[in-house]
Wavefront OBJ file of the C-alpha trace (Angstrom):
o trace
v -6.005 86.397 -38.361
v -4.979 82.894 -39.907
v -4.186 79.652 -38.365
v -1.019 79.547 -35.957
v 2.354 77.459 -36.215
v 2.157 75.698 -32.961
v 5.638 76.315 -30.904
v 7.474 72.932 -31.696
v 8.067 72.473 -27.704
v 4.011 72.831 -27.273
v 3.300 70.519 -30.051
v 5.574 67.744 -28.790
v 3.503 67.914 -25.396
v 0.535 67.746 -27.319
v 1.721 64.879 -29.464
v 2.300 62.909 -26.108
v -1.162 63.283 -25.133
v -2.412 63.003 -28.289
v -0.220 59.473 -28.156
v -1.649 58.448 -24.366
v -5.680 58.836 -25.699
v -5.324 57.011 -28.484
v -3.582 54.046 -26.469
v -6.677 54.192 -23.546
v -9.055 54.163 -26.856
v -7.753 50.963 -28.311
v -7.806 49.771 -25.087
v -11.572 50.084 -24.634
v -13.020 47.594 -27.272
v -16.432 49.492 -26.812
v -14.952 53.173 -27.793
v -12.690 52.144 -30.522
v -15.265 51.765 -33.181
v -16.980 55.158 -31.668
v -14.334 57.720 -31.507
v -13.907 60.296 -33.377
v -10.465 61.598 -33.121
v -11.375 65.089 -34.200
v -13.475 65.491 -31.124
v -11.161 63.629 -28.668
v -7.865 65.720 -29.912
v -10.013 69.139 -29.723
v -10.169 69.251 -26.030
v -6.205 68.741 -25.519
v -5.681 71.336 -28.196
v -7.394 73.774 -26.750
v -5.881 73.060 -23.481
v -2.846 74.388 -24.797
v -4.314 77.513 -26.496
v -4.812 75.805 -30.268
v -7.959 74.025 -32.227
v -7.849 71.616 -34.815
v -7.227 74.191 -37.995
v -3.878 75.704 -35.954
v -3.090 71.768 -35.236
v -3.152 70.856 -38.904
v -1.275 74.051 -40.295
v 1.308 73.485 -37.975
v 1.960 69.681 -39.217
v 1.710 71.228 -43.162
v 4.247 73.907 -41.796
v 6.796 71.216 -39.675
v 6.520 69.078 -42.673
v 8.291 71.275 -45.137
v 11.471 70.429 -43.273
v 11.312 66.440 -42.194
v 14.395 66.795 -39.729
v 12.637 69.608 -37.921
v 9.689 67.200 -37.911
v 11.839 64.557 -36.641
v 12.964 66.224 -33.409
v 9.431 67.412 -32.648
v 8.778 63.564 -32.514
v 11.848 62.495 -30.686
v 10.652 65.247 -28.218
v 7.629 63.544 -28.032
v 9.145 60.410 -27.078
v 11.245 61.918 -24.541
v 8.323 63.006 -22.548
v 6.542 59.690 -22.709
v 10.021 58.043 -21.444
v 9.908 60.426 -18.668
v 6.281 59.572 -17.948
v 6.166 56.113 -17.917
v 10.117 56.167 -15.400
v 7.658 58.780 -13.448
v 4.766 56.090 -13.399
v 7.074 53.433 -12.528
v 8.659 55.234 -9.666
v 5.474 55.750 -8.395
v 3.581 52.285 -8.722
v 7.054 50.384 -7.031
v 6.754 53.284 -3.807
v 3.320 52.232 -3.450
v 3.936 48.476 -4.160
v 6.701 48.595 -1.534
v 4.481 50.752 0.910
v 1.987 47.951 0.440
v 4.792 44.955 1.086
v 5.510 46.742 4.689
v 3.806 45.406 7.582
l 1 2 3 4 5 6 7 8 9 10 11 12 13 14 15 16 17 18 19 20 21 22 23 24 25 26 27 28 29 30 31 32 33 34 35 36 37 38 39 40 41 42 43 44 45 46 47 48 49 50 51 52 53 54 55 56 57 58 59 60 61 62 63 64 65 66 67 68 69 70 71 72 73 74 75 76 77 78 79 80 81 82 83 84 85 86 87 88 89 90 91 92 93 94 95 96 97 98 99 100 101
């Protein structure tokens, strides 16, 4: 068996986690210079049952159809937007709770 194509919905979730991971690394100056993305991303891929070979094969596959790849990225943005909305709601709730006498 060769590398597998990651389904679009799972790839969108993987991209969302990769983005959050990248942002976390960027916020840590000491990690920025030493972080090897292949090592950082591998656990994310494994969480979904894939490896870096599957990921590269999937990117190559979806890049053959730019519109389909664009839809994956839009789904990724929607996932991140939902996460941001959820976090804002949690922070607001905590802020209100702390303000109560």
